[in-house]
GUDO-644655 format. One record per atom (N, C-alpha, C, CB): residue number from 1; atom name; x, z, y. Coordinates in Angstrom, 3 decimals, m for minus. Atoms other than C-alpha are relative to their C-alpha. Glycine has a CB too. Example, Ala and Ser with C-alpha at 12.3 -4.5 7.8 and 13.67 -1.06 7.14 Angstrom:
residues 2
{1 N {0.890 0.000 m1.190}} {1 CA {12.300 7.800 m4.500}} {1 C {0.900 0.000 1.200}} {1 CB {m0.992 1.246 0.027}} {2 N {m0.820 m0.060 m1.190}} {2 CA {13.670 7.140 m1.060}} {2 C {m0.770 0.730 1.090}} {2 CB {0.414 m1.415 0.462}} 
end
This chain:
residues 100
{1 N {m0.396 1.301 m0.842}} {1 CA {34.210 150.052 m32.337}} {1 C {0.461 0.947 1.656}} {1 CB {m1.745 m1.407 0.151}} {2 N {m0.409 m0.768 m1.038}} {2 CA {36.112 150.862 m29.034}} {2 C {0.183 m1.070 0.884}} {2 CB {1.177 0.915 m0.226}} {3 N {0.131 1.248 m1.297}} {3 CA {35.743 148.765 m25.597}} {3 C {1.303 m0.378 0.125}} {3 CB {m0.585 0.489 1.647}} {4 N {m1.686 m0.109 m0.985}} {4 CA {38.884 147.027 m24.628}} {4 C {m0.045 m1.071 0.904}} {4 CB {1.655 m0.271 m0.978}} {5 N {0.256 1.284 m0.774}} {5 CA {37.021 144.276 m22.689}} {5 C {m1.207 0.861 0.744}} {5 CB {m0.440 m1.629 m0.996}} {6 N {1.304 m0.854 m0.639}} {6 CA {35.084 146.468 m20.049}} {6 C {m0.295 m0.514 1.071}} {6 CB {0.143 1.467 0.320}} {7 N {0.885 1.006 m1.242}} {7 CA {32.934 144.598 m17.484}} {7 C {m0.956 1.385 1.041}} {7 CB {m1.597 m1.476 m1.132}} {8 N {0.677 m1.131 m0.442}} {8 CA {32.062 147.165 m15.085}} {8 C {m1.024 m0.453 1.214}} {8 CB {1.085 1.102 0.448}} {9 N {1.219 0.861 m0.690}} {9 CA {29.561 144.802 m12.948}} {9 C {m1.112 0.674 m0.531}} {9 CB {m0.096 m1.678 m0.359}} {10 N {1.483 m0.629 0.585}} {10 CA {26.862 146.155 m15.331}} {10 C {0.157 1.420 m0.420}} {10 CB {m0.597 m0.826 m1.390}} {11 N {m0.167 m1.601 m0.270}} {11 CA {26.660 149.646 m15.078}} {11 C {m0.807 0.282 m1.572}} {11 CB {m0.979 0.783 1.785}} {12 N {0.874 m0.637 1.163}} {12 CA {24.116 150.073 m18.468}} {12 C {1.534 m0.263 m0.978}} {12 CB {m1.866 m1.033 m0.567}} {13 N {m1.639 0.128 0.807}} {13 CA {27.646 148.470 m20.258}} {13 C {0.799 0.668 m0.057}} {13 CB {0.818 m0.756 0.271}} {14 N {m1.064 m0.599 m0.459}} {14 CA {30.113 150.008 m18.618}} {14 C {m0.231 1.924 m0.401}} {14 CB {0.073 m0.513 1.751}} {15 N {m0.136 m1.485 0.516}} {15 CA {28.732 153.830 m19.562}} {15 C {m0.891 0.003 m1.551}} {15 CB {m0.781 1.232 1.317}} {16 N {0.785 m0.253 1.573}} {16 CA {27.397 152.831 m23.111}} {16 C {0.916 0.554 m0.821}} {16 CB {m0.555 m1.370 m0.837}} {17 N {m0.764 m0.678 0.592}} {17 CA {28.549 155.002 m25.645}} {17 C {0.200 m1.344 m1.611}} {17 CB {m0.774 1.760 m0.144}} {18 N {0.203 0.752 1.079}} {18 CA {30.036 152.354 m28.395}} {18 C {0.880 0.387 m1.274}} {18 CB {0.210 m1.341 0.416}} {19 N {m0.935 m0.398 0.555}} {19 CA {31.143 154.493 m30.640}} {19 C {1.127 1.254 0.135}} {19 CB {0.358 m0.889 0.033}} {20 N {m1.560 m0.754 m0.371}} {20 CA {34.163 155.916 m29.221}} {20 C {m0.056 1.720 m0.043}} {20 CB {0.525 m0.474 1.820}} {21 N {0.762 m1.531 m0.434}} {21 CA {32.143 159.537 m28.909}} {21 C {m0.282 0.489 m1.770}} {21 CB {m1.983 m0.253 1.237}} {22 N {0.767 m0.752 1.315}} {22 CA {30.863 160.151 m32.939}} {22 C {0.713 0.669 m0.058}} {22 CB {m0.333 m0.507 m1.328}} {23 N {m0.292 m1.077 0.882}} {23 CA {30.939 162.831 m34.399}} {23 C {0.299 0.312 m0.998}} {23 CB {m0.461 0.461 m0.096}} {24 N {0.190 m0.033 1.335}} {24 CA {32.490 163.585 m37.109}} {24 C {0.509 1.746 m0.565}} {24 CB {0.966 m1.383 m0.656}} {25 N {0.096 m1.234 0.792}} {25 CA {33.930 166.637 m39.495}} {25 C {1.357 0.714 1.429}} {25 CB {0.570 m0.232 m2.240}} {26 N {m1.040 m0.531 m0.567}} {26 CA {37.119 167.209 m37.090}} {26 C {m0.380 0.636 1.310}} {26 CB {0.992 m0.961 0.117}} {27 N {0.303 m0.332 m1.144}} {27 CA {35.417 167.096 m33.653}} {27 C {m1.251 1.408 m0.612}} {27 CB {m0.552 m1.513 0.974}} {28 N {1.119 m1.114 0.291}} {28 CA {32.449 169.532 m35.470}} {28 C {0.858 1.165 m0.068}} {28 CB {m0.946 m0.187 m1.444}} {29 N {m0.927 m0.867 0.508}} {29 CA {35.411 171.902 m36.231}} {29 C {0.452 0.626 1.079}} {29 CB {1.012 m0.563 m0.763}} {30 N {m0.718 m0.549 m1.598}} {30 CA {37.052 172.488 m32.477}} {30 C {m1.085 0.298 0.260}} {30 CB {0.800 m0.969 1.239}} {31 N {0.904 m0.501 m0.491}} {31 CA {33.576 172.611 m31.263}} {31 C {m0.748 1.263 m0.282}} {31 CB {m0.554 m0.763 m0.016}} {32 N {0.800 m1.549 0.543}} {32 CA {32.378 175.445 m33.409}} {32 C {1.068 1.132 0.905}} {32 CB {0.143 0.353 m2.291}} {33 N {m0.433 m0.635 m0.192}} {33 CA {35.100 177.262 m31.988}} {33 C {0.480 0.640 1.958}} {33 CB {0.641 m0.426 m0.966}} {34 N {m0.010 m0.588 m1.534}} {34 CA {34.345 177.092 m28.249}} {34 C {m1.440 0.521 0.381}} {34 CB {0.449 m1.236 1.161}} {35 N {0.967 m1.095 m0.434}} {35 CA {32.708 179.674 m26.464}} {35 C {m0.913 m1.000 0.903}} {35 CB {0.773 1.440 0.905}} {36 N {1.099 1.090 m0.925}} {36 CA {29.575 178.698 m24.413}} {36 C {0.813 1.038 1.449}} {36 CB {m2.544 0.185 m0.407}} {37 N {m0.323 0.024 m1.356}} {37 CA {30.614 178.527 m20.997}} {37 C {m0.742 0.657 1.084}} {37 CB {0.050 m1.160 0.297}} {38 N {0.786 m0.688 m1.084}} {38 CA {29.306 181.008 m18.296}} {38 C {0.756 0.337 1.187}} {38 CB {m0.592 1.229 m0.485}} {39 N {m0.676 m0.193 m1.193}} {39 CA {32.281 181.738 m15.995}} {39 C {1.274 m0.396 m0.229}} {39 CB {m0.056 1.301 0.502}} {40 N {m1.499 0.413 m0.479}} {40 CA {35.820 181.370 m14.616}} {40 C {0.748 0.696 m1.824}} {40 CB {0.691 1.191 2.046}} {41 N {m0.895 m0.685 0.924}} {41 CA {37.020 183.674 m17.803}} {41 C {m0.206 m1.099 m1.335}} {41 CB {m0.507 1.790 m0.294}} {42 N {0.510 0.742 0.897}} {42 CA {35.056 181.359 m20.329}} {42 C {0.931 m1.292 m0.046}} {42 CB {m1.450 m0.224 0.301}} {43 N {m1.288 1.070 m0.372}} {43 CA {37.264 178.189 m18.849}} {43 C {1.066 0.428 m0.566}} {43 CB {0.415 m0.183 1.503}} {44 N {m0.986 m0.394 m0.172}} {44 CA {40.013 180.202 m19.125}} {44 C {0.585 m0.273 m1.559}} {44 CB {m0.086 1.325 0.648}} {45 N {m0.550 m0.159 1.249}} {45 CA {39.668 180.887 m22.907}} {45 C {m0.117 m1.573 m0.552}} {45 CB {m0.822 1.204 m0.903}} {46 N {0.144 1.462 0.427}} {46 CA {38.377 177.086 m23.496}} {46 C {2.107 m0.416 0.104}} {46 CB {m1.411 m1.120 1.532}} {47 N {m1.515 0.464 m0.032}} {47 CA {41.796 176.133 m21.891}} {47 C {1.490 0.458 m1.213}} {47 CB {0.374 0.588 1.480}} {48 N {m0.630 m0.534 1.100}} {48 CA {43.469 178.486 m24.263}} {48 C {0.362 m0.769 m1.223}} {48 CB {m0.710 0.935 m0.357}} {49 N {0.010 0.968 1.149}} {49 CA {42.222 176.968 m27.184}} {49 C {0.161 m1.496 0.104}} {49 CB {m1.153 0.151 m0.610}} {50 N {m0.528 1.185 0.130}} {50 CA {43.077 173.877 m26.241}} {50 C {1.184 m0.317 m0.126}} {50 CB {m0.277 m0.552 0.715}} {51 N {m1.209 0.089 0.062}} {51 CA {46.345 174.447 m25.672}} {51 C {0.754 0.409 m1.015}} {51 CB {0.348 0.416 0.842}} {52 N {m0.120 0.151 1.335}} {52 CA {46.644 175.810 m28.963}} {52 C {m0.430 m0.986 m1.429}} {52 CB {m0.341 0.882 m0.092}} {53 N {0.242 1.391 1.164}} {53 CA {44.907 173.040 m30.509}} {53 C {0.535 m0.898 m0.403}} {53 CB {m0.710 m0.724 0.118}} {54 N {m0.789 2.025 m0.384}} {54 CA {46.531 169.942 m29.276}} {54 C {1.313 0.192 0.745}} {54 CB {m1.184 m1.303 1.452}} {55 N {m1.221 m0.210 m0.465}} {55 CA {49.492 168.761 m28.445}} {55 C {0.296 m1.069 0.560}} {55 CB {0.892 0.380 m0.834}} {56 N {0.129 0.998 m0.735}} {56 CA {50.381 166.202 m25.889}} {56 C {1.550 m1.076 m0.896}} {56 CB {0.070 0.612 1.885}} {57 N {m1.137 0.928 0.436}} {57 CA {52.377 163.012 m27.203}} {57 C {1.076 m0.166 0.273}} {57 CB {m0.126 m0.893 0.077}} {58 N {m1.480 0.476 m1.055}} {58 CA {55.714 163.329 m25.516}} {58 C {0.585 m1.399 m0.626}} {58 CB {1.559 1.388 m0.106}} {59 N {m0.761 1.253 0.455}} {59 CA {57.151 160.370 m27.393}} {59 C {m0.533 m1.337 0.543}} {59 CB {m0.030 m0.088 m1.534}} {60 N {0.970 1.040 m0.133}} {60 CA {54.378 158.191 m26.508}} {60 C {m0.283 m1.227 m0.785}} {60 CB {0.175 m0.393 1.023}} {61 N {m0.149 0.732 0.958}} {61 CA {54.028 157.014 m29.425}} {61 C {m1.539 m0.547 m0.213}} {61 CB {0.702 0.756 m1.134}} {62 N {1.223 0.352 0.265}} {62 CA {50.397 156.737 m29.050}} {62 C {m0.736 m0.976 1.287}} {62 CB {m0.711 1.358 m0.302}} {63 N {0.598 1.072 m0.900}} {63 CA {48.358 153.903 m27.193}} {63 C {m0.794 0.423 0.743}} {63 CB {m0.597 m0.994 m0.534}} {64 N {1.120 m0.811 m0.806}} {64 CA {46.017 155.421 m24.196}} {64 C {m1.023 m1.075 m0.402}} {64 CB {0.232 0.299 1.861}} {65 N {1.248 0.895 m0.180}} {65 CA {42.559 153.853 m24.355}} {65 C {m0.106 m0.801 m1.961}} {65 CB {0.456 m1.513 1.688}} {66 N {m0.055 1.008 1.028}} {66 CA {42.658 152.910 m28.393}} {66 C {m0.529 1.346 m1.297}} {66 CB {1.886 m0.942 m0.151}} {67 N {0.866 m0.816 0.965}} {67 CA {41.386 156.116 m30.132}} {67 C {m1.310 0.400 0.119}} {67 CB {0.498 1.045 m0.192}} {68 N {1.079 m0.218 m0.176}} {68 CA {37.913 157.363 m30.827}} {68 C {m0.010 1.736 0.068}} {68 CB {m0.777 m0.774 m1.026}} {69 N {m0.362 m2.092 m0.417}} {69 CA {37.482 161.546 m30.081}} {69 C {m0.149 0.470 m1.324}} {69 CB {m1.442 1.178 1.235}} {70 N {m0.283 m0.546 1.079}} {70 CA {37.103 161.668 m33.735}} {70 C {1.520 m0.282 m0.384}} {70 CB {m0.960 m0.430 m0.936}} {71 N {m1.817 0.164 0.456}} {71 CA {41.144 160.377 m34.049}} {71 C {0.785 0.841 0.463}} {71 CB {0.787 m1.246 0.455}} {72 N {m0.500 m0.923 m0.482}} {72 CA {41.840 162.604 m31.494}} {72 C {0.104 1.322 m0.634}} {72 CB {m0.485 0.023 0.947}} {73 N {0.188 m1.431 0.424}} {73 CA {40.562 165.610 m32.744}} {73 C {0.261 0.204 m1.623}} {73 CB {m1.550 0.461 0.396}} {74 N {m0.735 0.172 1.634}} {74 CA {41.897 164.887 m36.517}} {74 C {1.495 0.259 0.359}} {74 CB {m0.180 m1.814 m0.862}} {75 N {m1.404 m0.560 m0.207}} {75 CA {45.397 164.553 m35.146}} {75 C {0.315 0.917 0.660}} {75 CB {0.732 m0.680 0.409}} {76 N {0.077 m0.885 m0.746}} {76 CA {45.144 167.081 m32.685}} {76 C {1.082 m0.340 1.009}} {76 CB {0.041 1.203 m0.664}} {77 N {m1.239 0.991 m0.560}} {77 CA {47.665 164.678 m30.766}} {77 C {m1.150 m0.407 1.402}} {77 CB {0.651 m1.729 m1.397}} {78 N {0.141 0.425 m0.875}} {78 CA {46.787 163.980 m27.289}} {78 C {0.870 m1.110 1.522}} {78 CB {m0.362 0.928 m0.019}} {79 N {m1.124 0.883 m0.867}} {79 CA {48.385 160.433 m24.943}} {79 C {m0.123 0.614 1.457}} {79 CB {m0.357 m1.851 0.043}} {80 N {0.352 m0.604 m1.386}} {80 CA {46.829 161.947 m21.802}} {80 C {m1.269 0.375 0.477}} {80 CB {0.351 m0.788 0.898}} {81 N {1.427 m0.585 m0.706}} {81 CA {44.104 162.636 m19.307}} {81 C {m1.164 m1.013 m0.778}} {81 CB {m0.031 m0.245 2.060}} {82 N {1.205 1.140 0.340}} {82 CA {42.354 159.638 m20.981}} {82 C {m1.009 0.464 m1.148}} {82 CB {0.716 m1.507 m0.568}} {83 N {0.163 m0.567 0.871}} {83 CA {42.361 161.377 m24.405}} {83 C {m1.146 1.204 0.423}} {83 CB {1.279 0.293 m0.460}} {84 N {0.566 m0.729 m0.341}} {84 CA {41.335 164.325 m23.264}} {84 C {m1.418 0.190 0.780}} {84 CB {0.738 0.287 0.312}} {85 N {1.625 0.056 m0.264}} {85 CA {38.237 163.341 m21.469}} {85 C {m0.729 m0.379 m0.634}} {85 CB {m0.450 m0.540 0.829}} {86 N {0.942 0.487 1.137}} {86 CA {37.039 161.374 m24.332}} {86 C {m0.244 1.226 m0.637}} {86 CB {0.590 m1.127 m1.044}} {87 N {0.283 m0.987 0.878}} {87 CA {37.519 164.741 m26.480}} {87 C {m0.847 1.019 0.984}} {87 CB {1.385 0.605 m0.710}} {88 N {0.987 m0.907 m0.480}} {88 CA {35.720 166.763 m24.057}} {88 C {m1.435 m0.249 0.094}} {88 CB {0.336 0.302 1.122}} {89 N {1.395 0.595 m0.289}} {89 CA {32.961 164.636 m22.958}} {89 C {m0.710 0.078 m1.554}} {89 CB {0.117 m1.763 0.695}} {90 N {0.829 m0.608 1.289}} {90 CA {32.184 164.514 m26.926}} {90 C {m0.114 1.005 m0.025}} {90 CB {0.336 m0.125 m1.163}} {91 N {0.439 m1.194 0.411}} {91 CA {32.326 167.653 m27.485}} {91 C {m1.046 0.287 0.749}} {91 CB {0.905 0.965 0.017}} {92 N {1.225 m0.335 m0.481}} {92 CA {30.138 168.326 m24.482}} {92 C {m1.242 m0.449 m0.703}} {92 CB {m0.036 m0.419 1.217}} {93 N {1.445 0.654 0.296}} {93 CA {27.470 165.947 m25.662}} {93 C {m0.354 0.774 m1.078}} {93 CB {m0.085 m1.636 m0.373}} {94 N {0.443 m0.433 1.557}} {94 CA {27.746 167.146 m29.265}} {94 C {m0.715 1.549 0.141}} {94 CB {1.574 0.093 m1.181}} {95 N {0.609 m1.099 0.102}} {95 CA {27.114 170.679 m28.534}} {95 C {m0.908 0.305 1.244}} {95 CB {0.961 0.955 m0.256}} {96 N {1.083 0.330 m0.782}} {96 CA {24.566 169.907 m25.772}} {96 C {m1.530 0.113 m0.999}} {96 CB {0.353 m1.576 0.618}} {97 N {0.855 0.547 1.083}} {97 CA {22.716 168.567 m28.868}} {97 C {m0.202 1.003 m0.810}} {97 CB {0.515 m1.128 m0.741}} {98 N {m0.145 m1.309 1.129}} {98 CA {23.449 172.007 m30.864}} {98 C {m0.476 m0.390 m1.874}} {98 CB {m1.346 1.427 0.703}} {99 N {0.483 0.546 1.003}} {99 CA {23.364 170.055 m33.522}} {99 C {0.903 0.356 m1.374}} {99 CB {m0.118 m1.416 0.360}} {100 N {m1.257 m0.319 0.640}} {100 CA {26.204 172.274 m35.314}} {100 C {m0.378 1.217 m0.780}} {100 CB {1.227 0.236 1.019}} 
end
C-alpha cells in the first residue's frame, strides 16, 4: 500500500513504513551487488553500479510517488529523485538487517 494522503502534522504517521519499502527478490538482488560503503571510492562504485543497473524514465511515463521500492527495482527504471530515494532507503534498511 502506498500512502497518497500524507498527514504531516503527526510525525509517527508521516514517518511510518506503509509497505512502500518492503523487500522482495528484485530489491534483494540489487542489494547483493552493492559493496560495503567505507570510503569515497565505495560511493563511486555504488554510483557506477546504479548507473549501470537503472535508467531514468525519459518519456515521463511513470507517475511520481506511485511505486514501491520493489517495483522500482523490478523495472530498473526510475522517475526521478523520489524513486531513487525510495530505492536507496529500502536497500539501506535491508542491508542494515543483514538478512540476505
